[in-house]
N, C-alpha and C positions, 0 to 999 in steps of 0.2 A: 536528565532529570528522569530517574526511574521509579516506576510504581512497584513496591513490594519486592525488590530485588537487593541483592548484597553480593559479596565477593563469591559466594557460592555459585552465582550465575555465570562467573567469568570461567570459560573453559578454552581450551586449545580449539582454534578456528582454522579456517582455510588459509588465512594469513595472520599470524599472530593470535592474540586473544580475541574471543568473541563472546557473544551473550547466549547462554542456553536459557530459553524462555518457556515458561508454563508447564514445566515437567510435573510439579506437583501443586499447581495452582492454575487458575483460570483468569487472574486479574493483573498479570504483569504486562507491562508495556513501558516504553520509552518515550516520553513527551519530549518534542524537539523545539520547544520554545526557549528563548534566552532569558526569561524572567524567573527561572527557578520554580515555576508553578507545576506542582505535582498532579494538578487536575486536568492537564492539557487543555488549557483555556487561555494561555497568554498569547504573545506575539513573537515573531521573528521575522526580520526583514528579508531573509532568503526566500520565505515562502510567501509572505503577505504581498510583495511587490509584483505588479503584473509584468509577465514576460512574454516574448514572442516565442522563445524555445526553451525547452528544459529537459535534461536527461537525469533520471533517477534510477540508480543501480545498486544491487547488493548481491552478497552470496547467501545462499540459505540451504539448510539441511533439515527437512522436515521429518518428524517422527512417523507421521502418516499423512495422506492426502485425501482423506474422506470427506470430512466436514469443512464448512466455510472457515478459513483461518487468514486474517488479515497480516500480510507482512509490512506494507507501508500505506499510510493513508494521510492525505493533506487536502485541506480545503473544504472539508465537510460535504454535505449532501448536495450543496449548490455550485460549488466551484472547486475544481482541484483534479486530483488523481489518486487512484487506489490500486494497489497491487495485492492480489489475494490468491489462495489455493481453493479449490472445490472440486470434488469427484475426479480426481487424477488429472486435473488441469490446473494451470496457472492462468490467471486473468490479469490483464492491465487495462485500466479504464480512464478516460477523462470524464469528468462529471460536470454537468450544468444543471440548473434547476428546471423542474418541469414547467412547461409553458403551455400555450395553446396547442402545440403540436405534440404534447406529451413529453415523455422522458427524452432528452436530447443528448444523454451521454453516448459514448462510443466505447465499446469493449472488444477486445480481441483476445484469443486464448491459444494455448498449446498444451500438449500432454506434458506431465512431469512424473517424478517418482519419488518415493520416500527413502530414507537413510543413505542418501547420495547428495554429494555436494553439487548444487546448481547455481548458475549465475544468471541473473535477470536484468534487463535494461529496458525501460520505458523511454524512448526518445520521442518527445512530444513537441510539434510545431504547429501553432496556431493557424488554422486555415489551410494548411498545406500537408503533405504527406508526412505521417508520423509512423513509428516502427515499434515492434515488440522483439527484442532479441532474447534468445534463451541458450545459455551455454555458448555464446558466441556466434549463433546462427540467426540471421534474420527469419522469423517465422511468420509474421503478419504485418500488414501495413493498414493504415486507416487515415482519414482526414481529422486532424486534431481540431478540438473545440477551443474557442478563445479562452485565455486564461486572464481574468480580470483581477484587480486588487481586491484582497479580502483580509479579514481579521479572524479567520477560522482556525481550528486546532489542526495538529500534525502529530503523528505518532508512528513508532516502529512496534510490531508485535500485537497490535490489536487496533480497533477502531478508536480514533482520537475523541470524537464527539459523536458525529453521525455521518453516514456516507450512504451511496447508492451501491448496492450489490446485485449483480446480474445473476438470474437463477442459472442452473445448472446447464441448461441447454444452450446458453450463450446469446439468446435473443435479446436485444436491447429493450424491447417493450415489455419484457418481463422482470425489469429491474424493481428491487424492493428497497425501501429506505430502512437502514438498519442503525441503531444508536448503541453507543457503549453501554448505556444503562440497561437498556431492555434487550438487545441482541448482541451481546459481547461475542466476538469472534477471534478468540485468542490463538496466536500461532504457537505451536508446540514443536519446538526445535531450536536449532541455532541460526542466529543471523550474524554475519560478519561484513565488514568493509562496506558499509552504506555510504553512497555518495550521490550528491546532487550538483549539476553543473548547469548554469544558465548561459 
């Protein structure tokens, strides 16, 4: 389910065809529901069901890595994961709602570059060691937060509904809530071979 895209968005990718997103626009994204909903507000069992482990991976080639650009987001502000670029870095986060202890998400990051193909994988295991891989190299580890059942949205190339984005310095207590409507964070570049494994 793509928003504002057509066959012109299909380009040669890392492996076969890929999606070239937000080159002349800032509102393109791929909604990952199985309902055909173009507003990224449906449901999909692969993301809604609680799991103990999940790996989300994709190839990307960014036009630039200056501003916040969401590659993949699922679960929304309160539960899920987000992979995004900001200030020459790639971030991978697990998100949980703000509680009495403040923001409880966990983010890790690594440097990245524009105009080159990169592979990112977020290997998330609830309550145990989780990992960020970039170009096949393990770059960071963290303790994964629990992934509970939810009915929130999911998308490629932008925020699906709302999410937590960590400020550039990578400190978790600097997380800010962003929404698609008010703080759209479109990815400008090419996404290929998106995969999710539970």
